[in-house]
N, C-alpha and C positions, 0 to 999 in steps of 0.2 A: 503493499500500497505506500503509494507517493503522499507525503506531509508537506505543506508549504515551508516548512521549516528544515528541511532535510532535501538536498540534493540526492542525486544516486550515490554520490559515495558517501551518504551519512553525515556529511558537513553543513553546516548552516549557512544559506547564501542570503547574505542581505539585498542583494540586488531582487532577488525573486518577490521579496517582501514589498522590496519599493515597486516593483512593477504591479504586484496583485493591487496594491493602495491605488495607484494611477487608475487601475481597471474598475476599481469600484469607487472611484468620485465622478461626480456630476458630468455629464456629456458636456464638451465643450460649446459654448455660442458661437454660432457662425453668423458672418456678416457685421458689418457696422451700423445697420439699423435697428438691431435689437439691442445694441447697447445703450442707445438712448430712452429705450422703451421699457428698457429695465430698471433705468435709474430714475425714473420717474415713476415708477412702478413701486419703488422702494422707498422712496420720499412721500408717498401719498399716506402712507398711516402715520409716520412723523409728524406731517401736518396735521392731520387729523388726531391726534393726539393733543398735538399745542392747542389746537382751536378750543377741545373739549375742556381742558385745563384752564383756558382764558376764560370762558363762560361758566365753569363751574368753581373756580377759586379765585384766579385775579381778579376780575370784574366784581364781583359781590364784596371783595375785601377792600379793592379800591373806592367803593363805595357809599360803604360801613366808615372808612376813614375820611372820607369827604363830610360825610353825615356830624362825625364826631369834632370834626374841625371847625363846622358853623356852628354846632352846641358850644363850642369852647369861646369862639369869638361871641356869642350873645349871651355870656353870663352876663348878671347883673346883681348889683346889692338885693337879696332877700330872696332869693333863687332859693330853693331847697334840693339838695344836691347829694350823690351817693358816691363817695371817693371809690378806688379802684381797690382799695384795700376794704372794702367794704363799712367806712365810716360815715354815717348820715348827719348831716348837720345842714346850717342856713348860711347863706354866704354875707359875710359883715362887712368885704372891704375887696374891692378888683384892683390888681395892680397890671401892670404889662405881662408878667411872666408867671404871677401868683396868685391866688385868692387866700384869702384869710376867712377861716369857716368856725361859727360856733357850732361845738359840739353837746355844750351843757352849758349853764348858769357861771356864769365867768370863766369859762373856759375857750379859749379861741387858740386855733391852729391855722397855722400859715403852708399852705400848699401849692405844688406846681400847677399850673394850670391843667396840664397834660395827666395828671391823676385824678381830674373830675371823670368820672364814668358815666354816671347819666343824672339826668333832670329829673326831680319826683314831682308827681304831680300836688296840686295844692291842697287835695282832699286827701293825701295819706297821711296817719299819722304821726307821731313825733316820738 
């Protein structure tokens, strides 16, 4: 019985293994016209994945960031807020980059505007 790893003399022939590997490989593409079609065909799934990521991940994140920026720019004294750390309070003063928040009687804390997570409705409990 002839093995792919042994020649007639029982020696291992590397060239036989290489020839078999080439024979098992894909057929070569013929003609220059198929190369361009193959390139476009291989780029279509990549483009499709990018479009899906854009509409499912990137665009909603940009929209949420824009809404947060608008909310931060519209902060004013007396607004009830929640910070990103979960602290509830009422804005006492608004600076260019900070807000002073009253979180209890005689307790005021200064936060960066970026750490204001949301505005609360006036009907919410304190």
